[in-house]
C-alpha positions as CSV (number, residue, x, y, z in Angstrom):
1,M,69.4,-88.1,37.8
2,F,72.7,-86.2,37.8
3,A,73.4,-87.3,34.2
4,R,70.1,-85.8,33.1
5,L,70.8,-82.5,34.8
6,F,74.3,-82.4,33.3
7,A,72.9,-83.2,29.9
8,R,70.4,-80.4,30.2
9,S,73.0,-77.8,31.2
10,L,75.0,-78.7,28.1
11,A,72.0,-78.5,25.8
12,R,71.4,-74.8,26.8
13,P,74.6,-72.8,26.7
14,A,74.6,-69.8,28.9
15,P,74.5,-66.5,27.1
16,M,77.8,-64.6,27.1
17,R,77.7,-61.1,28.3
18,A,80.6,-59.0,29.3
19,F,79.9,-56.9,32.4
20,S,83.5,-55.9,32.7
21,S,83.4,-53.3,30.0
22,A,81.0,-50.5,29.2
23,A,79.0,-50.5,26.0
24,K,80.6,-48.5,23.2
25,Q,78.9,-45.1,22.7
26,S,78.1,-44.0,19.2
27,I,79.6,-41.0,17.5
28,P,76.8,-39.1,15.9
29,T,77.3,-37.2,12.6
30,P,77.0,-33.4,12.6
31,R,73.5,-32.3,11.7
32,G,71.7,-29.0,11.0
33,A,73.7,-25.9,11.9
34,I,76.3,-27.9,13.8
35,T,79.1,-28.5,11.3
36,D,82.1,-29.2,13.6
37,H,83.2,-29.4,17.2
38,T,83.9,-25.7,17.5
39,V,80.4,-24.8,16.5
40,F,79.0,-27.4,18.9
41,L,81.0,-25.9,21.8
42,S,79.9,-22.4,21.0
43,K,76.2,-23.5,20.8
44,I,76.3,-25.1,24.3
45,G,77.8,-21.9,25.8
46,R,79.0,-21.6,29.4
47,S,82.5,-20.5,28.5
48,C,83.0,-23.6,26.3
49,E,83.6,-21.5,23.1
50,G,87.3,-21.1,23.8
51,L,87.9,-24.8,24.3
52,G,87.7,-25.7,20.7
53,D,91.4,-25.5,20.2
54,K,92.0,-28.1,23.0
55,I,89.7,-30.7,21.4
56,Q,91.1,-32.1,18.1
57,D,88.1,-33.0,16.1
58,W,84.5,-34.2,16.1
59,N,85.4,-37.8,17.0
60,H,87.6,-36.7,19.8
61,L,84.8,-34.6,21.3
62,F,82.5,-37.6,21.5
63,T,85.2,-40.1,22.7
64,V,87.1,-38.1,25.3
65,T,86.5,-39.1,28.9
66,S,86.1,-37.0,32.0
67,N,89.5,-38.2,33.2
68,E,91.2,-37.1,30.0
69,M,89.5,-33.7,30.1
70,K,90.8,-33.2,33.6
71,H,94.4,-34.4,33.4
72,Q,95.3,-33.9,29.7
73,L,93.1,-31.0,28.6
74,G,92.8,-29.1,31.9
75,F,89.1,-28.5,31.9
76,T,87.3,-27.4,35.1
77,P,84.7,-29.7,36.7
78,K,81.8,-27.5,35.5
79,Q,83.1,-27.5,32.0
80,R,83.6,-31.3,32.0
81,R,80.1,-32.0,33.3
82,W,78.5,-29.5,30.9
83,I,80.3,-30.9,27.8
84,L,79.6,-34.5,28.7
85,N,76.0,-33.7,29.4
86,W,75.5,-32.0,26.0
87,T,77.4,-34.7,24.1
88,E,75.1,-37.3,25.6
89,K,72.0,-35.2,24.7
90,Y,73.3,-34.8,21.2
91,R,73.6,-38.6,20.9
92,Q,70.0,-38.9,21.9
93,G,68.9,-36.5,19.2
94,V,68.6,-33.2,21.1
95,D,70.2,-30.2,19.3
96,P,72.1,-27.8,21.5
97,Y,70.3,-24.7,22.7
98,F,71.3,-21.9,25.0
99,I,70.4,-22.3,28.7
100,S,70.9,-19.1,30.7
101,K,72.1,-19.2,34.2
102,P,69.7,-17.7,36.7
103,D,70.5,-14.5,38.5
104,K,72.4,-14.9,41.8
105,R,69.6,-13.1,43.7
106,L,67.1,-15.4,42.2
107,R,69.2,-18.5,43.1
108,K,69.6,-17.2,46.6
109,K,65.8,-16.6,46.9
110,M,65.1,-20.1,45.6
111,K,67.4,-21.7,48.2
112,Q,65.7,-20.0,51.1
113,K,63.1,-22.1,52.9
114,P,59.7,-20.6,53.4
115,R,59.0,-19.4,56.9
116,K,56.3,-21.1,59.0
C-alpha cells in the first residue's frame, strides 16, 4: 500500500512556485504624449514636476522602490504614493490625467457627520 502511494507521488511532480519573491513588474514603453520620465511627472502633477532631475530615466522611474525614493532620493510620503500609484496605472494602460485637489472648505464639509 505504501509502495503505491510513494509511486503515485513520484509520478506527479509538485509544481514549483517561488513565493519568496515578488513577480517582476513590466516596464511599459512611452506612448502618446508621454515621451520621457519628465513629461510623465509633469502630467501627474501634485508637485512632481521638479522631481525629474532626481529620477535618472524611464526605466528608473518604473523600477525604483518606495524605500529607494525615501532614503536615496528624499521624496515625501505623498510624492512616493502618488508616483507609485500613477506608474502602476500606466502599466495597466491608463494615461495620466490631472486630478485636482478639493478645496479645504469642501474637504472639511465632507468630513463632518450629518446631525440627527
